[in-house]
C-alpha positions in Angstrom: 21.9 -104.7 -99.9 19.5 -104.8 -97.9 20.3 -105.6 -93.7 18.7 -107.2 -91.1 19.5 -106.3 -86.6 18.9 -110.0 -85.1 18.3 -111.2 -81.1 19.3 -114.8 -80.7 19.4 -116.7 -77.1 21.7 -119.3 -76.2 19.6 -121.4 -73.5 21.2 -124.5 -71.4 19.5 -126.9 -69.1 20.7 -128.6 -66.0 22.8 -130.4 -68.0 24.8 -127.6 -70.5 22.7 -129.5 -73.0 21.7 -125.8 -75.4 18.4 -125.9 -77.0 17.9 -124.9 -80.7 15.2 -125.0 -83.1 14.4 -125.9 -86.5 13.5 -124.0 -89.3 10.0 -123.9 -90.3 8.4 -123.1 -93.8 9.9 -122.6 -97.3 12.6 -119.6 -97.2 16.7 -121.1 -98.5 16.9 -121.7 -95.1 14.4 -124.8 -94.3 14.9 -126.7 -92.4 18.3 -125.9 -90.7 18.4 -125.7 -87.1 19.4 -122.2 -85.5 19.3 -120.9 -82.1 15.5 -119.5 -81.3 15.0 -115.2 -82.1 13.9 -113.3 -84.2 14.5 -110.1 -86.2 14.3 -106.8 -84.2 11.3 -104.5 -85.0 12.4 -100.7 -85.6 12.5 -99.0 -82.4 12.6 -101.5 -80.2 16.2 -102.9 -78.1 18.0 -106.2 -79.0 16.4 -107.5 -75.2 12.9 -106.6 -76.3 13.0 -108.7 -79.2 14.6 -111.3 -77.8 11.7 -111.5 -75.1 8.9 -111.4 -77.5 10.6 -113.5 -79.7 11.0 -116.4 -78.1 7.5 -115.8 -76.2 5.8 -116.4 -80.0 8.2 -119.2 -80.8 8.7 -121.2 -78.2 6.4 -120.3 -75.3 8.6 -119.3 -72.2 8.9 -115.3 -70.4 13.3 -114.2 -70.7 13.6 -113.0 -66.6 17.2 -112.9 -66.9 19.9 -112.6 -69.5 23.3 -111.0 -71.1 23.8 -109.9 -73.8 27.2 -113.2 -75.0 28.3 -111.8 -78.2 27.3 -110.1 -82.0 28.4 -111.6 -85.1 27.8 -109.9 -88.6 27.9 -111.8 -92.2 27.1 -110.9 -95.3 24.4 -113.4 -97.5 24.9 -112.5 -101.3 21.5 -110.3 -100.8 22.3 -109.8 -97.8 23.8 -108.8 -94.4 22.4 -110.4 -91.0 24.0 -108.5 -87.9 22.5 -111.0 -84.7 23.3 -110.7 -81.2 23.5 -113.6 -78.8 22.4 -113.1 -75.1 23.3 -116.0 -72.6 19.4 -116.7 -71.3 19.9 -117.4 -67.5 16.6 -117.5 -66.6 12.2 -117.6 -67.5 9.4 -118.7 -66.9 6.7 -121.0 -69.2 
């Protein structure tokens, strides 16, 4: 079974609202909502992956973040392990 490691960011604004994004494309989770982030490349740290993915997806540069929790989920065809980060600061 395939296994993917993923980094995801939890971003809060000054009113404590959480940013989520809608999944694009035509995959099985198209149209669902998610925390921004993505797959960790081989040899890449989870924090580096988070920074890269947030720059690609929502156009920000992470300047401070901290690991929050890990979650493992088994789908019928894959296993996904997500490391969530609280993104404390970023630049546009």
